[in-house]
C-alpha positions as CSV (number, residue, x, y, z in Angstrom):
1,M,105.5,159.7,59.8
2,S,105.5,163.5,60.0
3,E,102.1,165.2,59.5
4,V,103.5,166.9,56.4
5,G,104.6,163.6,54.9
6,A,101.3,161.9,55.8
7,S,99.2,164.6,54.2
8,A,101.4,165.0,51.1
9,G,100.7,161.5,49.9
10,A,97.2,161.4,51.3
11,D,95.5,162.0,47.9
12,E,97.6,159.4,46.0
13,I,96.3,155.9,46.4
14,L,98.9,153.2,45.9
15,V,96.9,150.1,46.7
16,S,93.1,149.5,46.4
17,F,91.2,146.4,47.5
18,R,87.8,146.4,45.8
19,G,85.2,144.0,47.0
20,V,87.9,141.4,47.8
21,Q,86.8,138.1,49.2
22,K,88.7,135.0,50.1
23,S,87.4,131.5,50.8
24,Y,89.3,128.3,51.0
25,D,86.4,125.9,51.0
26,G,83.8,127.8,48.9
27,E,81.6,128.3,52.0
28,N,83.3,130.2,54.8
29,L,84.7,133.6,53.9
30,I,88.0,134.4,55.6
31,V,87.9,137.8,54.1
32,K,84.5,139.4,53.4
33,D,84.0,142.2,50.9
34,L,87.2,144.1,51.7
35,N,87.3,147.6,50.4
36,L,90.5,149.4,51.4
37,D,92.6,152.2,50.0
38,I,96.3,152.4,51.1
39,R,97.9,155.8,50.5
40,K,101.3,156.3,49.0
41,G,104.0,156.7,51.7
42,E,101.8,155.7,54.7
43,F,102.5,153.1,57.3
44,L,99.3,151.1,57.6
45,T,98.9,148.3,60.1
46,L,96.4,145.5,59.8
47,L,95.6,144.5,63.4
48,G,93.4,141.8,64.7
49,P,93.2,138.4,66.5
50,S,94.2,135.1,64.9
51,G,91.8,134.1,62.1
52,S,90.5,137.7,61.6
53,G,91.7,137.8,57.9
54,K,94.6,140.3,58.3
55,T,97.4,137.9,57.1
56,T,95.2,136.5,54.3
57,S,94.7,140.1,53.1
58,L,98.4,140.7,53.2
59,M,99.2,137.4,51.3
60,M,96.7,138.3,48.6
61,L,98.5,141.7,48.2
62,A,101.8,139.9,48.0
63,G,100.5,137.4,45.4
64,F,100.9,134.3,47.5
65,E,97.1,133.9,47.7
66,T,94.5,134.6,45.0
67,P,91.2,136.5,45.8
68,T,88.1,134.4,45.4
69,A,86.3,137.6,44.3
70,G,87.1,141.2,43.8
71,E,90.1,143.1,42.5
72,I,93.4,144.4,44.0
73,L,95.0,147.4,42.3
74,L,98.6,148.5,42.6
75,A,99.4,152.0,41.3
76,G,96.1,151.9,39.4
77,R,96.5,148.5,37.6
78,S,95.0,145.2,38.5
79,I,97.5,142.7,40.0
80,N,95.2,139.7,40.4
81,N,97.1,137.8,37.8
82,V,100.6,139.2,38.3
83,P,103.0,136.7,39.9
84,P,104.6,137.8,43.3
85,H,108.1,138.5,41.8
86,K,106.7,140.9,39.3
87,R,104.8,143.1,41.8
88,D,107.7,145.3,42.9
89,I,106.9,144.5,46.5
90,G,109.4,143.9,49.4
91,M,108.5,141.3,52.0
92,V,109.6,140.8,55.6
93,F,108.5,137.6,57.5
94,Q,108.7,136.6,61.1
95,N,111.1,133.8,60.3
96,Y,113.5,136.1,58.4
97,A,113.7,133.6,55.4
98,L,117.4,134.3,54.8
99,F,119.5,131.9,52.7
100,P,121.7,130.1,55.3
101,H,124.5,129.3,52.7
102,M,124.9,132.9,51.6
103,T,126.7,135.7,53.5
104,V,124.7,138.8,54.5
105,A,126.0,140.7,51.4
106,E,125.0,137.8,49.1
107,N,121.6,137.6,50.7
108,L,121.1,141.3,50.1
109,G,122.5,141.1,46.6
110,F,120.3,138.2,45.5
111,P,117.1,140.3,44.8
112,L,119.2,142.6,42.7
113,S,121.0,140.0,40.6
114,V,117.6,138.4,39.9
115,R,116.5,141.8,38.6
116,G,119.6,141.9,36.3
117,L,121.6,144.7,37.9
118,N,125.4,144.7,37.3
119,R,127.9,143.9,40.0
120,T,129.0,147.5,40.6
121,D,125.4,148.6,41.1
122,I,124.7,145.6,43.3
123,S,127.7,146.2,45.6
124,E,126.8,150.0,45.8
125,R,123.2,149.3,46.8
126,V,124.2,146.5,49.3
127,K,126.6,148.9,51.0
128,R,124.1,151.6,51.2
129,V,121.4,149.4,52.7
130,L,123.8,147.8,55.2
131,S,124.7,151.2,56.5
132,M,121.0,152.1,56.7
133,V,120.4,149.2,59.1
134,Q,123.8,149.7,60.9
135,L,125.3,146.4,59.8
136,D,128.3,147.6,57.8
137,A,130.7,145.3,59.7
138,F,128.6,142.2,59.1
139,A,128.6,141.9,55.3
140,Q,130.7,138.7,55.2
141,R,128.9,136.9,58.1
142,Y,126.5,134.1,57.6
143,P,122.9,134.3,59.1
144,A,123.8,131.6,61.7
145,Q,126.5,133.9,63.0
146,L,124.0,136.7,63.7
147,S,121.7,137.4,66.6
148,G,117.9,137.4,66.1
149,G,117.8,141.2,66.0
150,Q,120.6,141.3,63.5
151,Q,118.9,138.7,61.3
152,Q,115.8,140.7,61.4
153,R,117.7,143.8,60.3
154,V,119.1,141.8,57.3
155,A,115.6,140.7,56.4
156,L,114.5,144.3,56.5
157,A,117.5,145.5,54.4
158,R,116.7,142.7,51.8
159,A,113.1,144.0,51.5
160,L,114.4,147.5,50.9
161,V,117.5,146.9,48.8
162,F,115.7,146.9,45.4
163,E,113.8,150.1,46.3
164,P,110.3,148.7,46.0
165,Q,107.3,151.0,46.1
166,L,105.6,148.9,48.7
167,V,107.0,146.8,51.7
168,L,104.8,144.2,53.4
169,M,105.7,143.0,56.9
170,D,104.0,139.9,58.5
171,E,104.6,139.8,62.3
172,P,108.2,140.6,61.7
173,L,109.1,141.2,65.3
174,G,107.2,138.2,66.8
175,A,110.3,136.2,67.6
176,L,112.2,138.9,69.4
177,D,112.2,139.6,73.2
178,K,110.3,142.5,74.5
179,Q,113.2,145.0,74.8
180,L,114.6,144.2,71.3
181,R,111.2,144.2,69.9
182,E,110.5,147.8,71.2
183,H,113.9,148.9,69.9
184,M,113.2,147.5,66.4
185,Q,109.7,149.0,66.4
186,M,111.3,152.5,66.6
187,E,114.0,151.5,64.0
188,I,111.4,150.4,61.5
189,K,109.4,153.5,62.1
190,H,112.4,155.9,61.7
191,L,113.5,154.0,58.5
192,H,110.0,154.5,57.1
193,Q,110.1,158.2,57.9
194,R,113.5,158.6,56.2
195,L,112.6,156.5,53.1
196,G,109.0,157.5,52.6
197,V,108.2,153.9,51.3
198,T,104.7,152.6,51.8
199,V,104.5,149.9,54.5
200,V,101.7,147.5,55.2
201,Y,102.3,145.8,58.5
202,V,100.5,142.8,60.1
203,T,100.4,142.3,63.8
204,H,98.1,141.0,66.6
205,D,100.0,143.3,69.1
206,Q,97.9,146.4,69.7
207,G,100.8,148.3,71.4
208,E,103.0,147.7,68.3
209,A,100.2,149.0,66.0
210,L,99.6,152.1,68.1
211,T,103.4,152.9,68.3
212,M,104.3,152.5,64.7
213,S,101.4,153.3,62.4
214,D,100.0,156.3,60.6
215,R,96.7,154.4,60.4
216,V,95.5,151.1,61.8
217,A,92.8,148.8,60.3
218,V,91.2,146.6,63.0
219,F,90.1,143.3,61.6
220,H,87.5,140.9,63.1
221,Q,85.9,137.9,61.4
222,G,87.1,138.9,58.0
223,E,85.9,142.5,58.1
224,I,87.5,145.9,59.0
225,Q,85.7,147.1,62.1
226,Q,87.4,150.6,62.0
227,I,90.3,152.2,60.3
228,A,91.8,155.4,61.8
229,P,95.0,157.0,63.2
230,P,96.1,155.3,66.4
231,R,94.9,158.1,68.8
232,M,91.5,158.2,67.2
233,L,91.2,154.4,67.4
234,Y,92.0,154.5,71.1
235,E,90.0,157.5,72.1
236,E,87.0,157.1,69.7
237,P,86.3,153.4,69.1
238,K,83.3,152.9,66.9
239,N,82.1,149.6,68.4
240,T,82.6,147.4,71.4
241,F,85.0,145.0,69.7
242,V,87.4,147.9,68.9
243,A,87.1,149.3,72.4
244,N,88.0,146.0,73.9
245,F,90.7,145.0,71.5
246,I,92.6,148.3,71.6
247,G,94.0,149.1,75.1
248,E,92.3,148.5,78.4
249,N,88.6,149.1,78.7
250,N,86.0,149.0,81.5
251,R,82.6,147.8,80.3
252,L,79.3,148.4,82.0
253,N,76.1,146.8,80.5
254,G,72.8,148.5,80.6
255,R,69.8,149.7,78.6
256,L,69.3,153.0,76.7
257,H,67.1,155.1,79.0
258,S,66.9,158.3,76.8
259,Q,68.8,160.0,74.0
260,D,69.3,163.7,73.2
261,G,71.4,164.2,70.0
262,D,74.9,162.8,70.6
263,R,74.3,162.4,74.4
264,C,72.3,159.7,76.1
265,V,71.5,158.3,79.5
266,V,72.0,154.6,80.1
267,E,70.4,152.7,83.0
268,L,72.5,149.9,84.5
269,S,71.1,146.6,85.8
270,R,70.9,147.9,89.4
271,G,69.2,151.1,88.4
272,E,72.2,153.5,88.3
273,K,72.1,156.1,85.5
274,V,75.1,157.0,83.5
275,Q,75.4,160.0,81.1
276,A,77.4,159.0,78.0
277,L,78.2,159.8,74.4
278,A,75.7,158.0,72.1
279,V,78.1,156.5,69.6
280,N,76.5,153.2,68.5
281,V,73.1,152.8,70.1
282,G,69.7,151.5,69.1
283,R,66.3,152.6,70.4
284,T,65.2,153.4,73.9
285,G,65.1,150.2,76.0
286,D,67.7,148.5,73.8
287,P,70.8,146.9,75.5
288,V,74.0,149.0,75.4
289,T,77.6,148.5,76.5
290,L,79.4,151.5,78.0
291,S,83.1,151.8,77.5
292,I,85.4,153.8,79.9
293,R,89.2,153.8,79.8
294,P,90.8,153.2,83.2
295,E,93.0,156.3,83.0
296,R,89.9,158.5,82.5
297,I,88.5,157.7,86.0
298,S,89.0,160.2,88.8
299,L,89.1,159.1,92.5
300,N,88.2,160.9,95.7
301,G,88.2,164.7,95.5
302,F,89.2,164.7,91.8
303,S,85.8,163.2,91.0
304,E,83.8,166.1,92.4
305,A,83.5,167.9,89.0
306,C,82.5,164.7,87.2
307,A,78.9,164.3,85.7
308,N,78.9,160.6,86.5
309,R,79.7,160.0,90.1
310,F,79.5,156.7,92.1
311,S,81.2,155.0,94.9
312,G,83.6,152.1,94.6
313,R,85.3,149.6,96.9
314,V,89.1,149.0,96.5
315,E,89.7,145.2,95.9
316,E,93.3,145.0,94.8
317,F,96.4,147.1,93.8
318,I,98.5,145.9,90.8
319,Y,101.9,147.8,90.8
320,L,103.4,148.4,87.4
321,G,106.3,150.7,88.0
322,D,105.2,154.1,86.6
323,H,101.5,153.5,87.5
324,V,99.2,151.4,89.6
325,R,96.1,149.6,88.4
326,V,93.5,149.6,91.1
327,R,90.8,146.9,90.8
328,M,87.5,148.1,92.3
329,E,84.0,147.0,92.7
330,V,81.8,149.6,91.0
331,C,78.1,149.4,90.1
332,G,78.1,145.7,91.1
333,K,81.1,144.9,88.8
334,N,84.2,143.7,90.7
335,D,86.7,144.0,87.8
336,F,86.4,147.7,87.3
337,F,89.9,149.1,86.8
338,V,91.3,152.6,87.6
339,K,94.7,153.5,86.3
340,Q,96.6,156.0,88.5
341,P,100.1,157.5,87.9
342,I,102.3,156.7,90.9
343,A,102.6,160.5,91.6
344,E,98.9,160.9,91.9
345,L,98.0,157.8,94.0
346,D,96.8,158.5,97.5
347,P,99.3,156.6,99.7
348,T,96.6,156.1,102.4
349,L,94.3,154.2,100.0
350,A,93.8,150.6,101.2
351,V,92.0,147.5,100.2
352,G,88.5,147.6,101.5
353,D,88.2,151.4,101.4
354,V,85.0,152.8,99.8
355,V,85.7,156.0,97.9
356,P,83.9,158.3,95.5
357,L,85.0,158.1,91.8
358,G,83.7,159.5,88.6
359,W,84.2,160.2,84.9
360,Q,83.1,162.9,82.5
361,V,80.4,162.4,79.9
362,E,82.9,162.8,77.0
363,H,85.0,159.9,78.3
364,V,82.2,157.2,78.3
365,R,81.0,155.8,75.0
366,A,77.6,154.1,74.6
367,L,78.3,151.2,72.1
368,D,76.6,148.1,70.7
369,P,75.9,145.4,73.4
370,L,78.6,142.9,74.0
371,L,77.3,139.5,72.9
372,E,79.9,137.3,74.6
373,A,79.3,135.9,78.0
374,N,82.0,138.2,79.6
């Protein structure tokens, strides 16, 4: 969405979750105390691993699940007891959910006839929405005669045809192959920009979330860990879970040696000291996990200006077309990755070479210690 569009609706809240909880057995909370405001016209993605509560939150907003506690407001009024078909919400699922015995045009007309529109209005709107998703020639086909991408377009058109104020999408591109999926990501994003409708999108694919969204809410164990625009989420993760879940991330474990305002020094297990941004740290002596993105690491001569400078041994090259991932042993850790664009890679670099490398203070974040064994 353009910056203008995003800020124009920024003050107007369309959806509010207030203290929302969900439990299926009365003991374990799938969603814990969710407080979330969704702005009118924004594209918000709920991102997280399986079982993190993102889909349950979407289903409560759709009306297919009821909150155990708390309240959901749509345009300022509580919808806890409003049935799904009266919420003015469009839905797109991964499995398309099209009626197989109806043509494309009939599938699209169905939500309109249920709402009591006359035939002329229905055919006008169906025509308009078919052209929007570039399927004008397919009106008389049946779902079985369409490819997966075309079916997904029809499902998208059906969610938009009655001009809802809110469209919910649950892993809508999960069944498509990589190339088609990436193409559809851009199509949905551009449709959103043109229509200005509010979209809440659920995915476990971080690349998809970063590509499409105005803001992303990262879920873990029923709670939002961080909610921010994609770039901020990637560059400024608030905790170790977000740093690991979004993009690639090198982790170094150590203890807080000293802190001075928003800067700190962390001592690694073998005694090396790293200067870092103090983002989420405890007291001196407490364990800390450092987070450094692979593309922020400089090799050889490029590392001379870096505040943190070490040596690393090249273990492996992983070729990825436009860039190379170099696996290195650094500070006793043998899965430390450096990402180098092909144009910048030193062609003489070989497995076994020991080279200087470094990173700036502003590119290493001192976060909460990682509790898992990895």
